[in-house]
C-alpha positions in Angstrom: 37.2 -27.2 -44.1 39.5 -25.4 -42.2 39.5 -21.7 -42.6 42.3 -19.8 -44.8 43.3 -18.0 -41.8 44.2 -21.5 -40.2 45.4 -22.3 -44.3 47.6 -19.9 -44.1 49.1 -20.7 -40.7 49.7 -24.0 -42.0 51.6 -23.3 -44.8 53.9 -21.0 -42.6 54.6 -23.4 -40.0 54.6 -27.0 -42.4 58.2 -24.7 -43.7 59.7 -25.3 -41.0 58.1 -28.3 -38.8 55.9 -31.5 -39.8 52.1 -31.1 -39.7 50.3 -33.8 -38.2 47.9 -36.0 -40.0 45.1 -34.4 -39.9 46.4 -31.0 -40.3 47.9 -32.2 -43.5 44.5 -33.4 -45.3 42.8 -30.6 -44.0 44.9 -28.3 -45.8 45.3 -30.8 -48.7 41.5 -30.1 -48.8 41.2 -26.7 -48.6 44.0 -26.0 -51.0 42.3 -28.1 -53.4 39.3 -25.5 -53.3 41.1 -22.1 -52.6 42.8 -20.4 -55.3 43.8 -17.6 -52.9 45.7 -20.2 -50.7 47.2 -22.4 -53.4 48.4 -19.3 -54.5 49.9 -17.8 -51.6 51.9 -21.4 -50.8 53.7 -21.2 -54.0 54.6 -17.8 -52.6 56.2 -18.7 -49.7 58.1 -21.7 -51.3 59.2 -18.7 -54.0 60.4 -16.4 -51.5 62.3 -19.2 -49.2 64.0 -20.5 -52.1 65.3 -17.0 -53.1 65.8 -15.9 -49.2 68.4 -18.9 -49.3 70.3 -18.0 -52.4 70.5 -14.6 -51.0 71.9 -15.9 -47.8 74.7 -18.1 -49.7 76.1 -15.2 -51.5 76.5 -13.6 -48.3 78.1 -15.8 -46.6 80.2 -16.3 -49.5 81.5 -13.3 -49.7 
């Protein structure tokens, strides 16, 4: 099983690039058992969406 440190690294990296199959499987397994990393994953998705909205508003000004 991967560590929480590795899981958060993979969660961040998958926002910008595809993960290898082995990484995706390890991450899914870890997230199924770790509430903290699952929450982190949800938070970075929300933050990314918020940043995109702000960026869209700035470019229209």
